[in-house]
MINUMAR-377823 format. One record per residue (C-alpha): x, y, z. Coordinates in pm, whole numbers, plus 32768, in hexadecimal, padded with zeros to 4 digits. Each point is the difference from the previous one (the first is absolute). Example, Ala and Ser with C-alpha at 12.3 -4.5 7.8 and 13.67 -1.06 7.14 Angstrom:
+------+------+------+
|    X |    Y |    Z |
+------+------+------+
| 84CE | 7E3E | 830C |
| 8089 | 8158 | 7FBE |
+------+------+------+
//
This chain:
+------+------+------+
|    X |    Y |    Z |
+------+------+------+
| 40F9 | 9378 | E833 |
| 7F30 | 80A1 | 80F4 |
| 8052 | 814C | 7F45 |
| 7F49 | 7F59 | 7E93 |
| 7EDD | 7FC1 | 80DC |
| 7FBF | 813F | 808C |
| 8047 | 8082 | 7E9E |
| 7F01 | 7F19 | 7F82 |
| 7EF0 | 8051 | 8109 |
| 7FFA | 8139 | 7FE3 |
| 7FE5 | 801E | 7E6C |
| 7EEE | 7F09 | 8032 |
| 7F45 | 80CE | 810C |
| 8055 | 813E | 7EE6 |
| 7F49 | 7F38 | 7EE9 |
| 7F04 | 7FC1 | 80FB |
| 7FEB | 8199 | 804B |
| 7FE9 | 803F | 7EAE |
| 7EDD | 7F29 | 7F3F |
| 7F1D | 80DE | 8068 |
| 80A6 | 811C | 7F37 |
| 8062 | 7F35 | 7EDB |
| 7E9B | 7F69 | 7FC4 |
| 7F7E | 8155 | 802B |
| 80C1 | 80C5 | 7F14 |
| 8004 | 7EC2 | 7F0A |
| 7E8A | 800E | 7FEE |
| 8027 | 8174 | 7FE1 |
| 80B9 | 7FF1 | 7EB4 |
| 7EFF | 7EE8 | 7F88 |
| 7EF5 | 80CF | 8020 |
| 80A4 | 810C | 7F72 |
| 8068 | 7F45 | 7EB6 |
| 7E7A | 7F93 | 7FEB |
| 7FBD | 8168 | 8016 |
| 8111 | 805C | 7EFD |
| 7F6D | 7EF3 | 7F48 |
| 7EE1 | 80C5 | 7FB0 |
| 8082 | 811A | 7F39 |
| 8082 | 7F9B | 7E6B |
| 816E | 8088 | 805A |
| 7FEC | 7F45 | 813E |
| 7FA9 | 7EBB | 7F93 |
| 8182 | 8002 | 7F51 |
| 80B0 | 8025 | 816C |
| 7EEE | 7F8F | 80E4 |
| 80AD | 7EA0 | 8022 |
| 8106 | 808A | 8093 |
| 7F90 | 809E | 8154 |
| 7F0A | 7EA7 | 7FF3 |
| 817B | 7F48 | 8003 |
| 808E | 80A5 | 80FD |
| 7EDA | 7FFB | 80DB |
| 7FFD | 7E8C | 7FE3 |
| 817C | 7FF2 | 8035 |
| 7F9E | 80BF | 8173 |
| 7ED4 | 7F2F | 8045 |
| 8103 | 7E97 | 7FC9 |
| 80EF | 80A9 | 80D7 |
| 7F35 | 806F | 80F6 |
| 7F5F | 7E6C | 8004 |
| 814A | 7F58 | 801F |
| 805D | 8108 | 8120 |
| 7EC5 | 7F9F | 808C |
| 805B | 7E70 | 7FF8 |
| 8155 | 803C | 805C |
| 7F91 | 80A6 | 8137 |
| 7EE3 | 7ED2 | 8054 |
| 80D8 | 7EFD | 7FB5 |
| 814E | 8083 | 8062 |
| 8049 | 7F83 | 7ED9 |
| 8158 | 80C8 | 7F7B |
| 8025 | 7F66 | 7EDB |
| 7EC9 | 80DB | 7FB2 |
| 80A7 | 813D | 8020 |
| 80DC | 7FBD | 7EA5 |
| 7EB1 | 7FF5 | 7F12 |
| 7FA1 | 8123 | 80BC |
| 8170 | 80C8 | 7FBF |
| 7FD1 | 7FA6 | 7EA9 |
| 7E99 | 808C | 7F87 |
| 807A | 8127 | 80D3 |
| 812E | 8024 | 7F48 |
| 7F27 | 7FF6 | 7E9A |
| 7F20 | 80F8 | 808D |
| 8120 | 80E6 | 8058 |
| 8098 | 7FCD | 7ECD |
| 7EE6 | 8066 | 7F26 |
| 7FB5 | 812B | 80D5 |
| 8155 | 8063 | 7FD2 |
| 7FFD | 7FD0 | 7E6B |
| 7EA0 | 80D9 | 7FE3 |
| 80C9 | 80FD | 810B |
| 8126 | 8018 | 7EF2 |
| 7F10 | 8001 | 7ED4 |
| 7F24 | 8132 | 80C2 |
| 8131 | 80C7 | 8035 |
| 80AB | 7FB3 | 7E8F |
| 7E85 | 80A1 | 7F61 |
| 801C | 8127 | 80F5 |
| 8152 | 8061 | 7F98 |
| 7F8E | 7FC1 | 7EB3 |
| 7ECE | 80E4 | 8040 |
| 80C6 | 810B | 8078 |
| 80ED | 8007 | 7EE0 |
| 7EFD | 8016 | 7EEA |
| 7F39 | 80FC | 80D3 |
| 8157 | 80C1 | 7FFA |
| 8018 | 7FFF | 7EA5 |
| 7E96 | 8039 | 7FE7 |
| 8034 | 814B | 80C9 |
| 8145 | 806B | 7F58 |
| 7F41 | 7FD4 | 7EB9 |
| 7EF3 | 80E6 | 8069 |
| 80E4 | 8111 | 8082 |
| 80B2 | 7FDD | 7EB2 |
| 7EE7 | 803A | 7F3B |
| 7FBB | 811B | 80C0 |
| 813E | 80C4 | 7FA7 |
+------+------+------+
//
């Protein structure tokens, strides 16, 4: 039982140390989303960084309350917020990688067509 309490105490300490960064990055993402919403195209995608920023800020708040109250039950919702954030981030990275591959294929085809036209 001592090992479980030790792990829980360490997790609470780590959560307390990470709360500042989680909130800071959350605020930055929210500001980025607001700035993105200023442009016409940005209005379509501005909700995504705002949502991700809110998730990080909420995770930071849960980490703060868990560390202050020494309440390990707050670690579960904190980790759930982080899980959703990283899932969204992973999907976005896959979309960008797919767009890059498609861009390489299209630009390679365009270059091939240009070279064929000069033959």
